[in-house]
DRENKOL-938784 format. One record per residue (C-alpha): residue number from 1; residue in one letter; x, y, z. Coordinates in Angstrom, 1 decimal. Example, Ala and Ser with C-alpha at 12.3 -4.5 7.8 and 13.67 -1.06 7.14 Angstrom:
REC    i  aa      xx      yy      zz
REC    1   a    12.3    -4.5     7.8
REC    2   s    13.7    -1.1     7.1
REM end
This chain:
REC    i  aa      xx      yy      zz
REC    1   m   -18.3   -34.7   -19.0
REC    2   t   -20.2   -32.6   -16.7
REC    3   r   -18.0   -30.0   -14.8
REC    4   p   -18.4   -30.3   -10.9
REC    5   r   -20.2   -27.5    -9.4
REC    6   p   -18.0   -25.0    -7.6
REC    7   s   -17.8   -25.3    -3.8
REC    8   s   -19.1   -22.6    -1.6
REC    9   f   -15.5   -21.6    -0.9
REC   10   e   -14.7   -21.4    -4.6
REC   11   r   -17.8   -19.3    -5.2
REC   12   r   -16.9   -16.9    -2.3
REC   13   q   -13.4   -16.5    -3.8
REC   14   h   -14.7   -15.7    -7.2
REC   15   i   -16.9   -13.1    -5.8
REC   16   l   -14.1   -11.5    -3.8
REC   17   q   -11.9   -11.4    -6.9
REC   18   t   -14.7    -9.9    -8.9
REC   19   a   -15.5    -7.3    -6.3
REC   20   a   -11.9    -6.3    -5.9
REC   21   r   -11.5    -5.7    -9.7
REC   22   m   -14.9    -3.8    -9.7
REC   23   f   -14.0    -1.5    -6.8
REC   24   a   -10.5    -0.9    -8.3
REC   25   e   -11.9     0.1   -11.6
REC   26   h   -15.0     2.0   -10.7
REC   27   g   -14.4     3.1    -7.1
REC   28   y   -16.5     2.0    -4.0
REC   29   a   -19.6     4.1    -4.7
REC   30   a   -19.9     3.3    -8.4
REC   31   a   -19.5    -0.4    -8.0
REC   32   s   -23.0    -1.5    -7.1
REC   33   l   -23.9    -5.0    -5.6
REC   34   r   -26.0    -5.6    -8.8
REC   35   d   -23.0    -4.9   -11.1
REC   36   i   -20.7    -7.2    -9.0
REC   37   a   -23.2    -9.9    -8.9
REC   38   r   -23.7    -9.8   -12.7
REC   39   e   -19.9    -9.9   -13.4
REC   40   a   -19.4   -12.7   -10.8
REC   41   g   -22.1   -14.6   -12.4
REC   42   c   -24.2   -15.0    -9.3
REC   43   s   -27.4   -13.7    -7.8
REC   44   l   -27.8   -10.9    -5.4
REC   45   t   -29.3   -13.4    -3.0
REC   46   l   -26.1   -15.4    -3.0
REC   47   l   -24.0   -12.3    -2.7
REC   48   d   -26.1   -11.3     0.4
REC   49   h   -25.7   -14.7     1.7
REC   50   h   -22.0   -14.6     1.8
REC   51   f   -21.4   -11.0     2.7
REC   52   g   -24.5    -9.0     3.6
REC   53   d   -24.2    -5.4     2.4
REC   54   k   -21.5    -3.5     0.4
REC   55   a   -19.6    -2.4     3.3
REC   56   h   -19.0    -6.0     4.6
REC   57   l   -18.2    -7.1     1.2
REC   58   l   -15.4    -4.4     1.0
REC   59   q   -14.2    -5.5     4.4
REC   60   a   -13.9    -9.1     3.2
REC   61   v   -12.0    -7.9     0.0
REC   62   v    -9.6    -6.0     2.0
REC   63   k    -9.1    -8.9     4.5
REC   64   e    -8.4   -11.3     1.7
REC   65   q    -6.0    -9.0     0.0
REC   66   d    -4.2    -8.4     3.3
REC   67   a    -3.7   -12.2     3.8
REC   68   l    -2.0   -12.5     0.4
REC   69   c     0.2    -9.5     1.1
REC   70   q     1.3   -10.5     4.5
REC   71   q     2.7   -13.8     3.0
REC   72   r     5.2   -11.6     1.0
REC   73   l     6.2    -9.4     3.9
REC   74   a     8.4   -12.2     5.4
REC   75   g    11.6   -10.8     4.2
REC   76   l    11.0    -7.2     5.5
REC   77   k     9.8    -8.5     8.9
REC   78   a    12.9   -10.8     9.2
REC   79   i    15.1    -7.6     8.8
REC   80   l    13.2    -5.9    11.7
REC   81   e    13.4    -9.0    14.0
REC   82   t    17.1    -8.8    14.1
REC   83   p    17.5    -7.1    17.4
REC   84   a    21.1    -5.9    17.2
REC   85   i    21.6    -5.1    13.5
REC   86   f    19.4    -2.8    11.3
REC   87   v    20.9    -1.7     7.9
REC   88   l    18.7     1.0     6.4
REC   89   e    20.0     0.2     2.9
REC   90   d    19.0    -3.3     3.2
REC   91   f    15.6    -2.4     4.5
REC   92   i    14.7     0.1     1.8
REC   93   a    15.9    -2.3    -0.9
REC   94   a    13.7    -5.0     0.5
REC   95   w    10.7    -2.7     0.5
REC   96   a    11.2    -1.6    -3.1
REC   97   h    11.7    -5.2    -4.3
REC   98   y     8.7    -6.3    -2.3
REC   99   e     6.5    -3.7    -4.0
REC  100   f     7.8    -4.2    -7.5
REC  101   d     7.5    -8.0    -7.1
REC  102   l     4.0    -7.7    -5.8
REC  103   y     2.9    -5.6    -8.8
REC  104   e     4.3    -8.2   -11.3
REC  105   t     1.8   -10.7   -10.0
REC  106   r    -1.9   -10.7   -11.1
REC  107   e    -3.1   -10.6    -7.6
REC  108   g    -0.6    -8.1    -6.5
REC  109   r    -1.4    -5.7    -9.4
REC  110   s    -5.0    -6.0    -8.5
REC  111   y    -4.3    -5.3    -4.8
REC  112   l    -2.2    -2.2    -5.4
REC  113   t    -4.5    -0.7    -7.9
REC  114   l    -7.4    -1.5    -5.4
REC  115   m    -5.4     0.2    -2.5
REC  116   l    -4.4     3.3    -4.4
REC  117   r    -8.0     3.8    -5.7
REC  118   l    -9.8     3.3    -2.4
REC  119   q    -7.1     5.4    -0.2
REC  120   a    -8.4     8.5    -2.0
REC  121   d   -12.2     7.4    -1.9
REC  122   r   -14.0     9.3     0.8
REC  123   e   -16.9     7.2     0.4
REC  124   v   -14.9     4.5     2.2
REC  125   e   -15.0     4.5     6.0
REC  126   e   -11.7     6.0     7.5
REC  127   d   -11.1     2.7     9.5
REC  128   v   -11.2     0.7     6.3
REC  129   r    -8.9     3.1     4.4
REC  130   s    -6.4     3.2     7.2
REC  131   t    -5.9    -0.6     6.9
REC  132   l    -5.8    -0.8     3.1
REC  133   n    -2.0    -0.9     2.9
REC  134   c    -0.8    -4.1     4.8
REC  135   s     3.0    -3.1     4.4
REC  136   e     2.5     0.3     6.1
REC  137   v     3.0    -0.9     9.7
REC  138   t     6.0    -2.8     8.8
REC  139   i     7.6    -0.1     6.9
REC  140   m     6.8     2.5     9.7
REC  141   r     8.5     0.1    12.2
REC  142   g    11.6     0.3    10.0
REC  143   f    11.6     4.1     9.9
REC  144   q    11.2     4.0    13.6
REC  145   r    14.3     1.9    13.9
REC  146   a    16.3     4.2    11.6
REC  147   w    15.0     7.5    13.2
REC  148   p    14.0     6.8    16.7
REC  149   d    13.7    10.6    17.5
REC  150   l    10.9    11.1    15.1
REC  151   d     7.5    11.3    16.8
REC  152   d     4.5     9.3    15.3
REC  153   r     3.0    12.3    13.2
REC  154   a     6.4    13.0    11.7
REC  155   l     6.8     9.3    10.9
REC  156   a     3.4     9.2     9.3
REC  157   r     4.3    12.2     7.2
REC  158   v     7.6    10.5     6.0
REC  159   w     5.6     7.4     5.1
REC  160   r     3.2     9.3     3.0
REC  161   m     6.0    11.0     1.0
REC  162   a     8.1     7.8     0.6
REC  163   s     5.3     5.5    -0.3
REC  164   s     3.8     8.0    -2.9
REC  165   a     7.2     8.2    -4.7
REC  166   l     7.7     4.4    -4.6
REC  167   y     4.1     3.6    -5.9
REC  168   a     4.4     6.2    -8.6
REC  169   t     7.7     4.4    -9.8
REC  170   v     6.2     1.0    -9.5
REC  171   i     3.0     1.8   -11.6
REC  172   g     5.1     4.1   -14.1
REC  173   v     6.7     1.0   -15.6
REC  174   d     3.3     0.4   -17.3
REC  175   e     3.8     3.5   -19.3
REC  176   v     6.9     2.0   -21.1
REC  177   p     6.3    -0.2   -24.4
REC  178   p     6.0    -3.8   -23.4
REC  179   a     9.2    -4.9   -25.2
REC  180   d    11.2    -2.5   -23.1
REC  181   r     9.6    -3.3   -19.8
REC  182   p    11.9    -6.0   -18.3
REC  183   q    14.9    -3.6   -18.8
REC  184   e    13.0    -0.6   -17.6
REC  185   a    11.6    -2.5   -14.6
REC  186   a    15.1    -3.4   -13.4
REC  187   l    16.4     0.3   -13.9
REC  188   a    13.3     1.6   -12.1
REC  189   r    14.0    -0.7    -9.1
REC  190   r    17.5     0.6    -8.6
REC  191   r    16.4     4.4    -9.2
REC  192   a    13.6     3.9    -6.7
REC  193   i    16.0     2.5    -4.1
REC  194   a    18.5     5.2    -4.6
REC  195   f    16.0     7.8    -4.6
REC  196   l    14.3     6.7    -1.4
REC  197   l    17.6     6.3     0.5
REC  198   e    18.9     9.7    -0.5
REC  199   g    15.6    11.4     0.0
REC  200   l    14.9     9.7     3.4
REC  201   k    18.3    10.5     4.7
REC  202   g    18.3    14.0     3.6
REC  203   y    14.8    14.5     5.1
REC  204   c    15.0    12.5     8.3
REC  205   d    18.6    13.3     9.2
REC  206   c    17.7    17.0     9.2
REC  207   p    17.7    18.3    12.8
REC  208   a    14.4    19.9    12.3
REC  209   a    12.7    16.5    11.3
REC  210   s    12.2    15.2    14.9
REC  211   s     8.7    16.7    15.2
REC  212   t     5.7    17.6    13.1
REC  213   k     5.8    21.2    14.2
REC  214   s     9.4    21.5    12.8
REC  215   l     8.4    19.7     9.6
REC  216   l     5.5    22.1     9.0
REC  217   a     7.4    25.2     9.7
REC  218   t     8.3    27.5     6.6
REC  219   p    11.6    29.3     6.2
REC  220   d    10.1    32.5     7.5
REC  221   q     8.2    30.8    10.3
REC  222   p    10.3    29.1    12.8
REC  223   p     8.8    26.1    14.7
REC  224   s     6.7    26.8    17.8
REC  225   g     9.0    27.5    20.7
REC  226   a    11.9    28.4    18.6
REC  227   s    13.6    31.8    19.7
REC  228   e    13.6    34.6    17.0
REC  229   p    16.9    35.8    16.0
REC  230   p    18.1    38.9    17.8
REM end
């Protein structure tokens, strides 16, 4: 029996999945349209028909990954949408579980690998790199609820430190032998939550954390505007 020809939508989705994998494995510059077309089993003409140039293909990949990611953010958003009650411990635990659960799916693993690779790729336009992580806006809102005195730049700095630690822990489970991964993954979740909570509280509850100037000050260099000791 002859297999039905894939629809235009199915071909487009297959190209997007292939492009996401190629960008994650090789980086934006090294993954050529010709290589992507060959891996996807299509012609350059078809690739051009659906996406045009490589920049638009990457934008389509990011948009597709973002749509998958947003569906999983419902639990985190629900915590933020409760106007009167915000429990930081619940929010951080939900964030950690979200990232671990995402990485345990094939699509989520592809997304996180792609995101971490392209965020450090200076060949990718800044406006694209700034939208790669679809959870960032939601997590930043949570940080703002917990520490309303932090300015935007200080919050961004906190996000970079916290997210780097969490993603390192999520991906680090892959270094464990496969037979030990279920147990190690459960332990890694608990450790990540405890580490984030203690680290964030210690950092953000510090009186000097309310502004970027204070965060950047060294022990021998007081924040701008601070008085020198007599």
